[in-house]
C-alpha positions as CSV (number, residue, x, y, z in Angstrom):
1,M,-0.1,13.2,43.5
2,S,-1.5,10.9,40.8
3,L,-5.2,10.5,40.0
4,A,-5.1,6.9,41.1
5,V,-3.7,7.7,44.5
6,A,-6.2,10.5,45.0
7,V,-9.1,8.1,44.2
8,E,-7.7,5.5,46.6
9,Q,-7.5,8.0,49.4
10,G,-11.0,9.1,48.8
11,R,-10.2,12.6,47.6
12,P,-12.4,14.1,45.0
13,R,-11.1,14.4,41.5
14,A,-9.9,17.8,40.3
15,S,-12.3,19.5,37.9
16,G,-11.2,20.2,34.4
17,L,-11.5,19.2,30.8
18,F,-9.1,16.2,31.0
19,T,-10.9,15.0,34.1
20,R,-14.3,15.1,32.4
21,V,-12.9,13.4,29.3
22,G,-11.3,10.7,31.4
23,T,-14.6,10.1,33.3
24,W,-16.5,10.0,30.0
25,T,-14.1,7.4,28.5
26,E,-14.3,5.3,31.7
27,N,-18.0,5.0,31.4
28,L,-17.9,3.8,27.8
29,S,-18.5,0.2,26.9
30,E,-15.6,-1.9,25.6
31,Q,-17.1,-1.8,22.1
32,A,-17.6,2.0,22.2
33,Y,-14.0,2.5,23.6
34,A,-12.6,0.4,20.7
35,Y,-14.4,2.5,18.1
36,L,-13.1,5.6,19.9
37,L,-9.5,4.4,19.5
38,L,-10.1,3.5,15.9
39,A,-11.7,6.8,15.0
40,P,-8.4,8.7,14.2
41,G,-7.5,5.9,11.8
42,F,-10.9,5.9,10.1
43,L,-10.6,9.7,9.8
44,I,-7.2,9.5,8.1
45,L,-8.5,6.8,5.8
46,L,-11.5,8.9,4.9
47,L,-9.4,12.0,4.1
48,F,-6.5,10.3,2.2
49,A,-8.3,7.3,0.6
50,F,-12.0,7.6,0.2
51,W,-12.2,11.3,-0.5
52,P,-9.7,11.1,-3.4
53,L,-11.6,8.0,-4.7
54,A,-14.9,9.9,-4.5
55,S,-13.3,12.8,-6.3
56,A,-12.1,10.5,-9.1
57,I,-15.5,8.9,-9.4
58,R,-17.1,12.3,-9.7
59,M,-14.5,13.5,-12.3
60,S,-15.1,10.4,-14.4
61,F,-18.6,11.5,-15.2
62,F,-17.6,14.8,-16.7
63,A,-16.0,15.7,-20.0
64,D,-12.3,16.2,-20.2
65,L,-10.5,19.3,-18.9
66,V,-11.3,22.5,-20.8
67,T,-8.0,23.8,-22.1
68,G,-6.7,26.9,-20.2
69,T,-9.6,27.0,-17.7
70,G,-8.6,24.4,-15.2
71,R,-12.2,23.2,-15.0
72,L,-13.9,20.1,-16.1
73,G,-16.2,20.1,-19.0
74,A,-19.9,19.3,-19.1
75,F,-21.5,16.3,-17.4
76,A,-20.9,13.3,-19.7
77,G,-22.4,10.4,-17.8
78,L,-20.9,7.1,-18.7
79,T,-19.3,8.4,-21.9
80,N,-15.7,8.2,-20.6
81,Y,-16.2,4.6,-19.6
82,V,-17.9,3.6,-22.9
83,Q,-15.0,5.2,-24.8
84,L,-12.4,3.3,-22.8
85,L,-14.2,0.0,-23.1
86,T,-14.8,0.5,-26.8
87,N,-11.5,2.1,-27.7
88,T,-13.1,5.2,-29.1
89,N,-11.4,7.8,-26.9
90,A,-8.9,10.3,-28.3
91,L,-5.9,8.1,-27.2
92,A,-4.8,6.1,-30.2
93,P,-3.4,2.6,-29.5
94,A,-0.1,3.4,-31.3
95,A,0.5,6.4,-29.0
96,F,0.5,4.1,-25.9
97,L,1.3,0.6,-26.8
98,D,3.0,-1.5,-29.4
99,P,1.0,-0.8,-32.6
100,S,1.4,-4.5,-33.6
101,F,-1.2,-5.4,-31.0
102,Q,-4.6,-5.4,-32.6
103,V,-6.4,-5.1,-29.2
104,P,-8.1,-2.1,-27.6
105,V,-6.0,0.1,-25.3
106,L,-7.8,-0.7,-22.1
107,Q,-7.7,-4.5,-22.7
108,Q,-4.0,-4.4,-23.5
109,A,-3.2,-2.5,-20.3
110,L,-5.5,-4.7,-18.2
111,F,-4.0,-7.9,-19.6
112,M,-0.4,-6.7,-19.1
113,T,-1.1,-5.6,-15.5
114,I,-2.8,-8.9,-14.5
115,L,-0.1,-11.0,-16.2
116,F,2.6,-9.0,-14.4
117,A,0.9,-9.4,-11.1
118,V,0.5,-13.2,-11.5
119,L,4.1,-13.8,-12.6
120,S,5.8,-11.4,-10.3
121,V,3.9,-12.4,-7.2
122,A,4.4,-16.1,-7.9
123,G,8.1,-15.6,-8.3
124,E,8.3,-13.5,-5.2
125,T,6.4,-16.0,-3.2
126,I,8.6,-18.9,-4.1
127,L,11.8,-17.0,-3.7
128,G,10.6,-15.3,-0.6
129,F,9.7,-18.6,1.0
130,L,13.1,-20.0,0.3
131,Y,14.7,-16.8,1.6
132,A,12.7,-17.0,4.8
133,M,13.7,-20.6,5.5
134,L,17.3,-19.7,4.8
135,M,17.1,-16.7,7.2
136,Q,15.6,-18.8,9.9
137,G,18.2,-21.5,9.9
138,E,20.9,-21.7,12.5
139,Y,24.4,-21.5,11.0
140,S,27.5,-19.3,11.0
141,G,27.2,-16.2,8.8
142,R,23.4,-16.0,9.1
143,K,23.5,-12.3,9.9
144,V,25.4,-11.7,6.6
145,V,23.0,-13.8,4.7
146,R,20.0,-11.9,6.1
147,L,21.7,-8.6,5.2
148,L,22.3,-9.7,1.6
149,I,18.7,-10.8,1.3
150,I,17.3,-7.5,2.6
151,V,19.6,-5.2,0.7
152,P,17.6,-5.3,-2.6
153,W,14.5,-4.1,-0.7
154,A,16.4,-1.1,0.7
155,I,17.6,0.1,-2.7
156,P,15.6,3.0,-4.1
157,I,13.6,2.1,-7.1
158,V,15.4,4.7,-9.3
159,I,18.8,3.1,-8.5
160,Q,17.3,-0.3,-9.1
161,G,16.0,0.8,-12.4
162,M,19.4,2.0,-13.5
163,I,21.0,-1.3,-12.4
164,F,18.7,-3.4,-14.6
165,F,18.9,-0.9,-17.4
166,L,22.7,-1.3,-17.5
167,M,22.5,-5.0,-16.9
168,F,20.4,-5.6,-20.0
169,R,21.9,-2.7,-22.1
170,P,22.9,-3.9,-25.6
171,G,26.7,-3.9,-26.1
172,Y,27.9,-4.0,-22.5
173,G,25.1,-5.5,-20.4
174,L,26.2,-8.6,-18.5
175,L,23.1,-10.7,-19.3
176,T,22.2,-9.4,-22.8
177,E,24.3,-11.7,-24.9
178,P,23.7,-14.9,-22.8
179,L,20.0,-14.4,-22.9
180,Q,20.1,-13.6,-26.6
181,S,22.0,-16.8,-27.3
182,L,19.2,-18.7,-25.4
183,G,16.6,-17.1,-27.6
184,I,14.9,-15.2,-24.7
185,F,15.7,-11.7,-25.9
186,S,15.6,-10.2,-29.3
187,S,18.6,-8.5,-30.9
188,L,17.6,-5.2,-29.3
189,P,16.5,-5.6,-25.6
190,L,14.3,-2.9,-24.2
191,N,12.9,-2.3,-27.6
192,T,10.0,-4.8,-27.7
193,T,7.1,-5.5,-25.3
194,F,8.3,-9.0,-24.5
195,D,11.8,-8.0,-23.7
196,G,10.7,-5.1,-21.6
197,F,8.2,-7.2,-19.7
198,V,10.8,-9.8,-18.9
199,I,13.2,-7.2,-17.5
200,V,10.5,-5.4,-15.5
201,T,9.3,-8.7,-14.0
202,V,12.8,-9.9,-13.1
203,A,13.6,-6.5,-11.5
204,D,10.4,-6.5,-9.4
205,V,11.0,-10.1,-8.2
206,W,14.6,-9.3,-7.3
207,K,13.6,-6.3,-5.2
208,T,10.4,-7.4,-3.5
209,S,11.3,-11.0,-2.7
210,A,12.9,-9.7,0.5
211,F,9.6,-8.1,1.6
212,M,7.9,-11.4,1.1
213,A,10.7,-13.1,3.0
214,L,10.3,-10.8,6.0
215,L,6.6,-11.4,6.3
216,I,7.0,-15.2,5.9
217,L,9.9,-15.2,8.4
218,A,7.6,-13.7,11.0
219,G,5.2,-16.6,10.5
220,L,8.0,-19.1,10.7
221,E,9.3,-17.6,13.9
222,S,5.9,-17.9,15.5
223,I,5.8,-21.7,15.1
224,N,6.3,-23.6,18.3
225,Q,9.6,-25.5,18.0
226,D,8.2,-28.3,20.3
227,L,6.2,-29.5,17.3
228,Y,9.3,-30.2,15.4
229,D,10.7,-32.1,18.4
230,V,7.6,-34.3,18.5
231,A,7.9,-34.9,14.7
232,D,11.5,-35.9,15.1
233,V,10.5,-38.4,17.8
234,A,7.8,-39.8,15.5
235,G,10.3,-40.2,12.7
236,A,8.8,-37.7,10.3
237,S,10.8,-36.8,7.3
238,R,11.7,-33.2,6.3
239,W,9.0,-33.2,3.7
240,Q,6.4,-34.4,6.2
241,R,7.5,-31.8,8.7
242,F,7.1,-29.1,6.1
243,R,3.8,-30.4,4.8
244,Y,2.1,-31.0,8.2
245,I,3.7,-28.4,10.4
246,T,5.5,-25.6,8.6
247,F,3.2,-24.9,5.7
248,P,-0.1,-25.0,7.6
249,L,1.1,-22.8,10.4
250,V,2.8,-20.3,8.2
251,F,-0.1,-20.2,5.8
252,P,-1.9,-17.2,7.3
253,A,1.3,-15.0,7.2
254,L,1.9,-16.2,3.6
255,M,-1.6,-15.2,2.5
256,V,-1.1,-11.7,4.0
257,A,2.2,-11.3,2.2
258,I,0.7,-12.4,-1.1
259,L,-2.2,-10.0,-0.6
260,F,0.1,-7.0,0.0
261,R,2.3,-7.8,-3.0
262,T,-0.7,-8.4,-5.3
263,L,-2.1,-5.0,-4.4
264,G,1.3,-3.5,-5.2
265,A,1.7,-5.4,-8.4
266,L,-1.7,-4.3,-9.7
267,R,-0.5,-0.6,-9.3
268,V,2.9,-1.1,-11.0
269,Y,4.3,2.0,-12.6
270,G,7.6,3.1,-11.0
271,I,9.6,0.1,-12.0
272,I,8.5,0.4,-15.6
273,E,9.7,4.0,-15.9
274,S,12.8,3.5,-13.8
275,T,14.2,0.8,-15.9
276,S,13.9,3.1,-19.0
277,V,11.5,0.6,-20.5
278,G,8.7,3.1,-20.5
279,C,4.9,2.8,-20.6
280,T,4.9,2.7,-24.4
281,T,6.8,-0.6,-24.3
282,V,5.4,-2.3,-21.1
283,P,2.0,-0.8,-20.4
284,S,0.0,-1.1,-17.2
285,M,-3.3,0.3,-15.9
286,S,-1.4,3.0,-14.0
287,C,0.6,3.8,-17.1
288,L,-2.7,4.3,-18.9
289,V,-4.0,6.7,-16.3
290,V,-0.7,8.8,-16.4
291,E,-0.7,8.9,-20.2
292,L,-4.4,9.9,-20.3
293,M,-3.9,12.6,-17.7
294,F,-0.5,14.1,-18.6
295,G,-0.3,13.2,-22.2
296,S,-0.7,15.7,-25.0
297,A,-4.5,15.4,-24.9
298,S,-4.9,15.9,-21.1
299,L,-7.9,13.6,-20.9
300,Y,-8.7,14.2,-17.2
301,G,-12.2,12.6,-17.4
302,S,-10.9,9.5,-19.2
303,A,-8.0,9.3,-16.7
304,A,-10.4,9.4,-13.8
305,A,-12.6,6.7,-15.4
306,A,-9.5,4.5,-15.9
307,S,-8.5,5.0,-12.3
308,V,-12.0,3.9,-11.2
309,L,-11.7,0.8,-13.3
310,I,-8.3,0.1,-11.6
311,A,-10.0,0.4,-8.2
312,L,-12.7,-2.0,-9.4
313,V,-10.2,-4.5,-10.6
314,V,-8.3,-4.3,-7.3
315,G,-11.5,-4.7,-5.4
316,V,-12.5,-7.8,-7.3
317,F,-9.0,-9.3,-6.7
318,I,-9.3,-8.5,-3.0
319,S,-12.8,-10.1,-2.7
320,I,-11.7,-13.2,-4.5
321,Y,-8.6,-13.4,-2.5
322,L,-10.3,-13.0,0.9
323,L,-12.8,-15.6,-0.1
324,F,-10.0,-18.0,-1.0
325,I,-8.2,-17.2,2.3
326,R,-11.4,-17.9,4.3
327,R,-12.0,-21.3,2.6
328,S,-8.3,-22.2,2.9
329,N,-8.3,-21.4,6.6
330,Q,-11.4,-23.5,7.1
331,S,-9.9,-26.5,5.3
332,L,-6.7,-26.2,7.3
333,G,-8.7,-25.9,10.6
334,F,-7.9,-22.2,11.4
335,A,-11.6,-21.1,11.3
């Protein structure tokens, strides 16, 4: 007999651990019960996010790993941060980036990461919005179109890297000669920072536009179709329907999609290595951390300091972004 039936018939509850826990949860307020349900998620976040970040912060204040001991060196304070910011650490610019750049290592990596994030997310947003509207339309063959749009997102990043490596390979790449004739690529693609940056950005846009499209499509599907019927009766054009109905109502989903992709773009690393471009050609902040930590010098303290700086950059972007979303929602009447 169930507990609910037993209570209705006036029978006392059976004693036991689960009964006591159930009684305790029933007596909680709604706010306390919500915190109880969120507690496992907070615990996982603490173990797998905040604890590694705290360990990296602690490591950044110590000297680099002592060779052969597996232990950090003496307490160094802000030395690792100062060396990164002033380009006086043991990692020479020529060992990580194009030596023709007369800019400190950290500034080069930061500039390349932000530039990649801006261009890739902008391309993915525009293409993803077009994909989403195409996926939403009613026409024959829509299922095939949806499948073709989603396929790039399902392809493993290693296979994707090989595809673009062969596509732009000198001699037999399909796009090498046409782009060279237009003056976009040099005579040896994948050999200069500009060429590699273009390839990595195009590869990232090709793959992750489907992710943007799925999130935007969810926003499009949530729009009440009666609004479009009213707009048709009022004689609104397609542009007016998009401006006054589609875009304002899909805006919250669009902002969430952009936020997710911006966070991913600021951590870019895999697509750079998988296209065989390499961190020495197209650097990023994540590349800098990997090179510092696993390079010949094994600069663990400097790598930890670089990772903390990445976290700060991401935090600044998130703060600015959330502020922008809040003000945009207020202007559109969502808050």
